[in-house]
Backbone as CSV, one residue per row, in Angstrom:
resi,resn,N_x,N_y,N_z,CA_x,CA_y,CA_z,C_x,C_y,C_z
1,MET,159.734,176.252,-5.662,158.774,176.599,-6.706,157.998,175.343,-7.156
2,ALA,158.747,174.280,-7.277,158.097,173.047,-7.727,157.056,172.594,-6.717
3,GLY,157.432,172.769,-5.411,156.497,172.364,-4.372,155.239,173.205,-4.410
4,GLY,155.412,174.526,-4.661,154.235,175.385,-4.719,153.341,175.022,-5.877
5,GLY,153.964,174.724,-7.045,153.159,174.339,-8.206,152.396,173.060,-7.965
6,GLY,153.066,172.114,-7.269,152.398,170.850,-6.973,151.204,171.038,-6.069
7,GLY,151.377,171.955,-5.076,150.256,172.229,-4.184,149.082,172.843,-4.919
8,LYS,149.396,173.734,-5.891,148.333,174.380,-6.664,147.587,173.353,-7.514
9,ASN,148.354,172.450,-8.140,147.729,171.417,-8.957,146.837,170.495,-8.118
10,ALA,147.328,170.164,-6.932,146.538,169.317,-6.043,145.241,170.007,-5.648
11,GLU,145.335,171.324,-5.412,144.142,172.085,-5.042,143.139,172.117,-6.198
12,GLU,143.669,172.267,-7.435,142.784,172.285,-8.599,142.108,170.927,-8.783
13,ASP,142.893,169.831,-8.584,142.316,168.486,-8.696,141.213,168.275,-7.671
14,GLU,141.432,168.771,-6.462,140.429,168.638,-5.402,139.165,169.399,-5.755
15,CYS,139.323,170.588,-6.342,138.166,171.388,-6.753,137.391,170.673,-7.863
16,LYS,138.158,170.052,-8.808,137.497,169.331,-9.894,136.701,168.150,-9.349
17,LYS,137.319,167.411,-8.407,136.613,166.278,-7.806,135.362,166.734,-7.090
18,LYS,135.487,167.849,-6.378,134.341,168.381,-5.651,133.249,168.800,-6.614
19,GLY,133.688,169.412,-7.735,132.716,169.841,-8.737,131.990,168.655,-9.345
20,VAL,132.738,167.578,-9.646,132.122,166.369,-10.198,131.146,165.775,-9.203
21,LYS,131.514,165.752,-7.936,130.655,165.200,-6.904,129.373,166.005,-6.784
22,GLU,129.526,167.343,-6.758,128.352,168.199,-6.633,127.453,168.057,-7.860
23,GLU,128.076,167.941,-9.051,127.302,167.775,-10.271,126.539,166.453,-10.246
24,GLY,127.200,165.410,-9.741,126.530,164.117,-9.631,125.359,164.172,-8.675
25,MET,125.493,164.934,-7.584,124.412,165.081,-6.628,123.231,165.800,-7.263
26,VAL,123.518,166.804,-8.098,122.460,167.544,-8.773,121.724,166.641,-9.752
27,VAL,122.482,165.834,-10.517,121.869,164.913,-11.468,120.992,163.901,-10.749
28,GLU,121.500,163.368,-9.623,120.729,162.399,-8.862,119.453,163.026,-8.315
29,LYS,119.560,164.283,-7.849,118.383,164.971,-7.321,117.352,165.190,-8.416
30,ARG,117.820,165.577,-9.616,116.893,165.763,-10.726,116.196,164.457,-11.084
31,LYS,116.949,163.349,-11.013,116.379,162.032,-11.311,115.300,161.678,-10.297
32,LEU,115.571,161.935,-9.025,114.593,161.646,-7.987,113.364,162.531,-8.122
33,ASP,113.601,163.824,-8.431,112.477,164.728,-8.616,111.600,164.282,-9.772
34,LYS,112.236,163.779,-10.836,111.486,163.312,-11.998,110.659,162.085,-11.645
35,GLU,111.240,161.184,-10.847,110.505,159.990,-10.455,109.343,160.353,-9.548
36,ASP,109.536,161.327,-8.637,108.457,161.745,-7.761,107.311,162.348,-8.552
37,ALA,107.638,163.008,-9.657,106.606,163.688,-10.432,105.860,162.749,-11.363
38,SER,106.541,161.765,-11.919,105.902,160.922,-12.927,105.815,159.457,-12.527
39,GLY,106.190,159.108,-11.294,106.153,157.728,-10.859,107.490,157.055,-11.080
40,PRO,107.712,155.893,-10.453,108.988,155.200,-10.580,109.280,154.821,-12.024
41,ALA,110.548,154.882,-12.387,110.950,154.552,-13.754,110.657,153.087,-14.037
42,GLY,110.189,152.805,-15.252,109.933,151.437,-15.650,108.607,150.885,-15.178
43,PHE,107.682,151.728,-14.700,106.384,151.276,-14.259,105.363,151.522,-15.359
44,GLY,104.246,150.775,-15.312,103.153,151.028,-16.234,103.353,150.370,-17.580
45,PRO,102.472,150.718,-18.542,102.531,150.076,-19.863,103.853,150.267,-20.595
46,GLN,104.614,151.339,-20.257,105.877,151.567,-20.950,106.968,150.614,-20.489
47,ALA,106.755,149.929,-19.380,107.759,148.990,-18.875,107.730,147.710,-19.704
48,GLN,108.803,147.393,-20.370,108.876,146.226,-21.238,109.392,145.023,-20.451
49,SER,108.649,143.941,-20.519,109.074,142.721,-19.847,109.868,141.864,-20.811
50,GLY,110.920,141.245,-20.329,111.724,140.405,-21.192,111.154,139.014,-21.370
51,GLU,110.436,138.519,-20.340,110.008,137.128,-20.374,108.700,136.950,-19.611
52,VAL,107.911,135.984,-20.065,106.680,135.578,-19.389,106.805,134.102,-19.048
53,HIS,106.392,133.735,-17.840,106.459,132.354,-17.384,105.069,131.726,-17.466
54,GLY,104.952,130.592,-18.154,103.663,129.936,-18.339,103.600,128.586,-17.650
55,ARG,102.389,128.258,-17.171,102.190,126.974,-16.484,100.729,126.587,-16.636
56,CYS,100.466,125.341,-16.967,99.104,124.823,-17.052,98.908,123.832,-15.921
57,LYS,97.867,124.039,-15.124,97.654,123.243,-13.919,96.288,122.562,-13.984
58,GLY,96.231,121.352,-13.485,94.962,120.652,-13.415,95.178,119.149,-13.561
59,PRO,94.118,118.363,-13.450,92.733,118.797,-13.238,92.433,119.110,-11.775
60,ILE,91.406,119.957,-11.585,90.923,120.288,-10.251,89.585,119.599,-10.070
61,LEU,89.502,118.675,-9.158,88.292,117.896,-8.961,87.254,118.697,-8.189
62,GLY,85.998,118.445,-8.480,84.924,119.092,-7.737,84.517,120.427,-8.297
63,SER,84.897,120.752,-9.516,84.529,122.030,-10.095,83.050,122.076,-10.426
64,MET,82.474,123.255,-10.333,81.068,123.440,-10.645,80.822,123.271,-12.139
65,CYS,81.808,123.660,-12.980,81.623,123.660,-14.423,81.975,122.321,-15.046
66,ASP,83.000,121.670,-14.549,83.494,120.461,-15.198,84.281,119.665,-14.159
67,PRO,84.120,118.345,-14.120,84.859,117.565,-13.121,86.363,117.576,-13.326
68,ALA,86.831,118.020,-14.471,88.277,118.086,-14.730,88.621,119.492,-15.215
69,LEU,88.705,120.421,-14.297,88.979,121.817,-14.643,90.477,122.083,-14.566
70,HIS,91.002,122.797,-15.561,92.395,123.210,-15.587,92.448,124.728,-15.563
71,TYR,93.631,125.257,-15.273,93.809,126.700,-15.438,95.208,127.007,-15.953
72,LEU,95.262,128.062,-16.749,96.511,128.532,-17.340,97.026,129.707,-16.522
73,LEU,98.288,129.626,-16.143,98.912,130.656,-15.320,100.000,131.357,-16.132
74,MET,99.912,132.676,-16.251,100.919,133.462,-16.963,101.451,134.531,-16.007
75,VAL,102.764,134.554,-15.812,103.388,135.477,-14.864,104.396,136.351,-15.599
76,ASP,104.198,137.664,-15.539,105.146,138.604,-16.131,106.393,138.667,-15.257
77,ASP,107.561,138.509,-15.865,108.797,138.415,-15.094,109.161,139.731,-14.416
78,ALA,108.975,140.851,-15.104,109.415,142.138,-14.563,108.559,142.607,-13.397
79,SER,107.250,142.402,-13.489,106.335,142.928,-12.470,105.794,141.853,-11.543
80,ARG,105.897,140.579,-11.960,105.288,139.437,-11.271,103.755,139.518,-11.288
81,TYR,103.205,140.262,-12.243,101.752,140.333,-12.402,101.266,139.008,-12.963
82,VAL,100.244,138.443,-12.316,99.782,137.108,-12.689,98.415,137.197,-13.363
83,THR,98.260,136.414,-14.428,96.988,136.300,-15.141,96.571,134.837,-15.131
84,VAL,95.300,134.585,-14.795,94.783,133.220,-14.710,93.625,133.066,-15.685
85,GLU,93.675,132.008,-16.491,92.596,131.669,-17.413,92.173,130.225,-17.148
86,PHE,90.872,129.996,-16.988,90.378,128.659,-16.686,89.998,127.915,-17.965
87,LEU,90.270,126.614,-17.960,90.084,125.780,-19.149,89.270,124.539,-18.788
88,LYS,88.472,124.081,-19.726,87.781,122.813,-19.537,88.664,121.642,-19.948
89,SER,89.643,121.926,-20.801,90.629,120.905,-21.174,91.924,121.623,-21.543
90,LYS,93.023,120.908,-21.463,94.313,121.516,-21.765,94.459,121.871,-23.238
91,ASP,93.599,121.318,-24.077,93.648,121.654,-25.499,93.334,123.127,-25.754
92,GLN,92.659,123.772,-24.803,92.318,125.193,-24.944,93.478,126.115,-24.581
93,ALA,94.547,125.556,-24.027,95.643,126.389,-23.525,96.328,127.166,-24.642
94,ALA,96.546,126.541,-25.797,97.265,127.206,-26.890,96.556,128.480,-27.327
95,GLN,95.228,128.402,-27.487,94.489,129.588,-27.911,94.493,130.660,-26.828
96,LYS,94.450,130.258,-25.568,94.495,131.224,-24.469,95.845,131.940,-24.437
97,VAL,96.919,131.214,-24.737,98.243,131.835,-24.790,98.298,132.858,-25.923
98,LYS,97.751,132.502,-27.078,97.716,133.434,-28.204,96.911,134.685,-27.851
99,ASN,95.769,134.496,-27.203,94.942,135.640,-26.806,95.689,136.551,-25.837
100,TYR,96.432,135.945,-24.917,97.182,136.713,-23.923,98.240,137.584,-24.589
101,PHE,99.022,137.003,-25.489,100.088,137.771,-26.138,99.536,138.773,-27.152
102,THR,98.412,138.448,-27.786,97.782,139.417,-28.687,97.338,140.650,-27.923
103,HIS,96.796,140.445,-26.739,96.399,141.579,-25.892,97.605,142.431,-25.512
104,LEU,98.708,141.782,-25.128,99.911,142.529,-24.766,100.468,143.290,-25.963
105,GLU,100.406,142.679,-27.137,100.919,143.332,-28.338,100.125,144.597,-28.659
106,VAL,98.816,144.523,-28.516,97.972,145.695,-28.767,98.282,146.802,-27.766
107,GLN,98.608,146.407,-26.529,98.934,147.381,-25.493,100.357,147.919,-25.609
108,GLY,101.135,147.418,-26.578,102.497,147.883,-26.768,103.486,147.373,-25.747
109,ARG,103.230,146.186,-25.191,104.130,145.638,-24.172,104.436,144.162,-24.447
110,MET,104.656,143.861,-25.699,104.935,142.485,-26.099,106.260,142.016,-25.510
111,PRO,106.275,140.906,-24.778,107.536,140.386,-24.238,108.381,139.751,-25.328
112,LYS,109.618,139.456,-24.969,110.562,138.898,-25.943,110.639,137.377,-25.885
113,ALA,110.159,136.783,-24.777,110.322,135.335,-24.625,109.249,134.786,-23.702
114,ILE,109.042,133.487,-23.800,108.151,132.771,-22.894,108.887,131.546,-22.374
115,ARG,108.737,131.267,-21.093,109.354,130.086,-20.480,108.239,129.107,-20.123
116,ILE,108.342,127.890,-20.642,107.298,126.889,-20.465,107.929,125.521,-20.225
117,ASP,107.076,124.583,-19.737,107.534,123.206,-19.658,107.244,122.529,-20.997
118,ARG,107.480,121.235,-21.071,107.339,120.529,-22.344,106.006,119.789,-22.462
119,GLY,104.986,120.274,-21.761,103.667,119.678,-21.884,103.093,119.898,-23.280
120,HIS,102.237,118.970,-23.700,101.689,119.034,-25.055,100.855,120.294,-25.266
121,GLU,100.291,120.846,-24.190,99.486,122.058,-24.331,100.315,123.248,-24.797
122,PHE,101.632,123.201,-24.555,102.537,124.258,-25.007,103.352,123.829,-26.232
123,VAL,103.881,122.634,-26.187,104.763,122.158,-27.250,103.919,121.476,-28.320
124,ASN,103.366,122.273,-29.205,102.606,121.765,-30.345,102.865,122.696,-31.525
125,ASP,102.694,122.170,-32.730,103.049,122.915,-33.938,102.284,124.232,-34.056
126,SER,101.015,124.216,-33.704,100.180,125.417,-33.857,100.706,126.575,-33.021
127,LEU,100.946,126.321,-31.732,101.391,127.392,-30.834,102.833,127.807,-31.111
128,LEU,103.725,126.840,-31.283,105.132,127.168,-31.501,105.328,127.972,-32.786
129,GLU,104.637,127.578,-33.854,104.753,128.313,-35.112,104.259,129.753,-34.945
130,TRP,103.169,129.915,-34.197,102.621,131.262,-33.962,103.604,132.119,-33.166
131,LEU,104.217,131.539,-32.140,105.182,132.275,-31.315,106.406,132.674,-32.122
132,TYR,106.905,131.754,-32.943,108.093,132.062,-33.751,107.793,133.133,-34.796
133,LEU,106.582,133.127,-35.340,106.199,134.168,-36.299,106.152,135.541,-35.634
134,LYS,105.854,135.566,-34.350,105.843,136.813,-33.589,107.249,137.252,-33.188
135,GLY,108.229,136.429,-33.511,109.607,136.768,-33.170,109.984,136.495,-31.735
136,MET,109.222,135.675,-31.050,109.488,135.396,-29.647,110.430,134.214,-29.482
137,GLU,111.212,134.256,-28.413,112.042,133.127,-28.029,111.223,132.197,-27.135
138,VAL,111.370,130.917,-27.319,110.667,129.917,-26.517,111.694,129.167,-25.680
139,HIS,111.653,129.372,-24.377,112.577,128.719,-23.461,111.854,127.538,-22.816
140,MET,112.288,126.336,-23.135,111.664,125.123,-22.599,112.530,124.520,-21.507
141,THR,111.882,124.006,-20.498,112.606,123.322,-19.438,113.009,121.933,-19.911
142,THR,114.021,121.379,-19.288,114.384,119.989,-19.578,113.370,119.067,-18.896
143,PRO,113.187,117.851,-19.381,112.198,116.936,-18.794,112.429,116.716,-17.294
144,HIS,111.322,116.699,-16.564,111.329,116.436,-15.125,112.178,117.447,-14.353
145,SER,112.170,118.693,-14.799,112.944,119.743,-14.119,112.064,120.982,-13.895
146,PRO,111.040,120.876,-13.039,110.154,122.019,-12.813,110.854,123.227,-12.209
147,SER,112.010,123.001,-11.565,112.735,124.108,-10.957,113.222,125.113,-11.996
148,GLN,113.341,124.682,-13.252,113.777,125.605,-14.306,112.679,126.598,-14.689
149,ASN,111.460,126.312,-14.265,110.351,127.252,-14.441,109.875,127.703,-13.065
150,ARG,110.839,128.118,-12.257,110.615,128.364,-10.829,109.558,129.432,-10.576
151,VAL,109.561,130.515,-11.347,108.630,131.619,-11.099,107.186,131.145,-11.217
152,ALA,106.869,130.423,-12.296,105.504,129.939,-12.486,105.144,128.871,-11.456
153,GLU,106.093,127.985,-11.145,105.824,126.921,-10.178,105.541,127.497,-8.791
154,GLN,106.338,128.485,-8.375,106.134,129.079,-7.059,104.835,129.886,-7.006
155,MET,104.507,130.585,-8.093,103.257,131.332,-8.126,102.068,130.377,-8.060
156,ASN,102.159,129.269,-8.764,101.095,128.267,-8.723,100.913,127.735,-7.308
157,GLN,102.005,127.446,-6.632,101.933,126.944,-5.260,101.337,127.996,-4.331
158,THR,101.724,129.258,-4.523,101.195,130.335,-3.693,99.686,130.464,-3.851
159,LEU,99.202,130.452,-5.090,97.767,130.592,-5.337,96.990,129.413,-4.764
160,GLU,97.512,128.204,-4.926,96.817,127.032,-4.402,96.755,127.057,-2.876
161,GLU,97.835,127.469,-2.230,97.837,127.537,-0.763,96.884,128.617,-0.262
162,LEU,96.859,129.768,-0.942,95.919,130.819,-0.559,94.479,130.351,-0.733
163,ALA,94.193,129.721,-1.876,92.832,129.246,-2.148,92.413,128.185,-1.130
164,ARG,93.320,127.267,-0.795,93.005,126.221,0.168,92.735,126.815,1.549
165,ALA,93.543,127.797,1.944,93.351,128.423,3.254,92.012,129.171,3.316
166,MET,91.657,129.864,2.240,90.379,130.590,2.223,89.202,129.628,2.243
167,HIS,89.332,128.502,1.547,88.282,127.495,1.552,88.040,126.965,2.960
168,LEU,89.120,126.615,3.634,88.997,126.059,4.980,88.455,127.091,5.962
169,ALA,88.925,128.330,5.862,88.486,129.365,6.795,87.010,129.698,6.627
170,ALA,86.534,129.692,5.362,85.137,130.047,5.102,84.210,128.836,5.108
171,ASN,84.810,127.624,5.170,84.021,126.392,5.183,83.088,126.327,3.973
172,LEU,83.656,126.534,2.804,82.888,126.570,1.563,83.026,125.251,0.803
173,PRO,82.049,124.927,-0.045,82.136,123.678,-0.835,83.261,123.744,-1.857
174,VAL,83.746,122.592,-2.246,84.918,122.510,-3.113,84.628,123.034,-4.513
175,PHE,83.340,123.056,-4.955,83.072,123.505,-6.323,83.346,124.999,-6.506
176,LEU,83.609,125.728,-5.423,83.971,127.139,-5.528,85.483,127.339,-5.642
177,TRP,86.195,126.271,-6.004,87.644,126.353,-6.131,88.064,127.378,-7.182
178,GLU,87.343,127.453,-8.285,87.674,128.409,-9.340,87.604,129.843,-8.819
179,GLN,86.559,130.145,-8.068,86.419,131.494,-7.504,87.519,131.783,-6.482
180,ALA,87.940,130.749,-5.749,88.999,130.943,-4.757,90.333,131.246,-5.434
181,ILE,90.649,130.545,-6.511,91.884,130.812,-7.260,91.850,132.216,-7.848
182,THR,90.705,132.608,-8.406,90.560,133.946,-8.983,90.778,135.014,-7.925
183,HIS,90.191,134.814,-6.749,90.343,135.776,-5.655,91.785,135.831,-5.175
184,ALA,92.431,134.679,-5.088,93.824,134.634,-4.638,94.730,135.395,-5.602
185,ALA,94.514,135.224,-6.920,95.316,135.940,-7.908,95.062,137.441,-7.836
186,TYR,93.822,137.817,-7.614,93.455,139.234,-7.504,94.177,139.892,-6.328
187,VAL,94.194,139.200,-5.203,94.865,139.738,-4.012,96.376,139.737,-4.194
188,GLN,96.913,138.664,-4.797,98.354,138.552,-4.996,98.887,139.695,-5.844
189,ASN,98.135,140.121,-6.846,98.559,141.229,-7.701,98.583,142.563,-6.964
190,ARG,97.939,142.633,-5.827,97.852,143.879,-5.072,98.614,143.813,-3.755
191,ALA,99.481,142.826,-3.612,100.251,142.633,-2.384,101.741,142.661,-2.680
192,TYR,102.523,143.124,-1.708,103.977,143.119,-1.840,104.498,141.689,-1.668
193,SER,105.661,141.431,-2.231,106.279,140.116,-2.111,107.787,140.279,-2.043
194,SER,108.474,139.194,-1.751,109.940,139.239,-1.681,110.553,139.471,-3.055
195,ALA,109.844,139.078,-4.121,110.372,139.262,-5.477,110.251,140.705,-5.937
196,VAL,109.189,141.392,-5.522,108.965,142.794,-5.892,108.747,143.568,-4.603
197,LYS,109.797,144.175,-4.084,109.747,144.798,-2.764,109.352,146.269,-2.807
198,THR,109.592,146.948,-3.924,109.378,148.397,-3.982,107.974,148.780,-4.409
199,ALA,107.210,147.834,-4.966,105.861,148.136,-5.434,105.093,146.839,-5.595
200,THR,103.776,146.937,-5.666,102.961,145.756,-5.915,102.998,145.408,-7.402
201,PRO,102.711,144.162,-7.754,102.636,143.816,-9.181,101.646,144.689,-9.944
202,TYR,100.520,145.024,-9.321,99.519,145.882,-9.973,100.116,147.243,-10.308
203,GLU,100.873,147.818,-9.372,101.462,149.140,-9.598,102.499,149.094,-10.715
204,ARG,103.301,148.034,-10.752,104.288,147.921,-11.826,103.616,147.674,-13.182
205,TRP,102.494,146.988,-13.171,101.812,146.646,-14.416,101.017,147.833,-14.976
206,HIS,100.295,148.534,-14.096,99.402,149.609,-14.533,99.987,151.008,-14.371
207,GLY,101.024,151.150,-13.541,101.648,152.459,-13.382,101.058,153.317,-12.295
208,HIS,100.128,152.783,-11.505,99.565,153.550,-10.382,99.168,152.577,-9.273
209,LYS,99.041,153.097,-8.073,98.733,152.252,-6.927,97.296,151.734,-7.011
210,PRO,97.067,150.508,-6.559,95.711,149.951,-6.616,94.833,150.480,-5.492
211,ASP,93.538,150.501,-5.727,92.554,150.842,-4.702,92.050,149.536,-4.092
212,VAL,92.292,149.343,-2.808,91.901,148.093,-2.148,90.772,148.305,-1.146
213,SER,90.112,149.462,-1.210,89.052,149.760,-0.243,87.836,148.854,-0.423
214,HIS,87.699,148.238,-1.599,86.541,147.402,-1.885,86.739,145.945,-1.481
215,LEU,87.949,145.580,-1.077,88.228,144.181,-0.781,87.462,143.701,0.449
216,ARG,86.953,142.495,0.348,86.260,141.841,1.461,86.836,140.448,1.649
217,GLU,86.630,139.888,2.820,87.102,138.538,3.098,86.386,137.534,2.195
218,PHE,87.149,136.594,1.640,86.561,135.589,0.767,85.544,134.752,1.554
219,GLY,84.348,134.600,0.985,83.291,133.842,1.651,82.421,134.677,2.560
220,ALA,82.647,135.993,2.614,81.835,136.856,3.472,80.381,136.856,2.963
221,PRO,79.403,136.867,3.864,77.984,136.877,3.429,77.638,138.208,2.746
222,VAL,76.771,138.131,1.755,76.315,139.319,1.038,74.791,139.306,0.974
223,TRP,74.236,140.482,0.782,72.796,140.633,0.614,72.528,141.312,-0.725
224,ILE,71.655,140.722,-1.515,71.289,141.272,-2.813,69.985,142.044,-2.655
225,LEU,70.028,143.330,-2.922,68.837,144.176,-2.791,68.186,144.324,-4.163
226,LEU,66.932,143.950,-4.262,66.181,144.024,-5.513,65.261,145.248,-5.509
């Protein structure tokens, strides 16, 4: 009798396990169906980024606007979406950072922290006080340790290499460096990378796939019809 009861209990346990497994499969299927209908979870403006990586680069010699051109690089950690702002001097970086975060705040996607180096363009009373008032954490690298801001450093290197390659391929003058960096960032936001394998930065940032039918090779000849 005891053996029969044990067999019955074992059978009931097996049925329960099977039921849990089948229920889990149904839940997973519903989750996938929901993602297929509304897009991947965590995409678009509702996706909250925890951190933004900042880097100020320059000077760039041979610029059309100024012989000492700088640019501010801001990279969203969750999507790897990159924003580039050009500066005539590094003193403009603080206001550009404020403008960037104000825009994100209005869009309802304010990050919780920023990672920066200890350059004066970032580490100054005006900018730090503004960031702390916004409730943001400021993560600073230790001196002479660019690897601690790896995301921004690697993105900067990627954009510079892309811009240099496009310059050489199109045989264009160096004063078009600003346009080359802008084009490189535009393409980078619409391309897959090892950091974001399931979607492009543009798709994670905006919530829909980008249209790339308008893209042309950098330096391609154009005709203006009047």
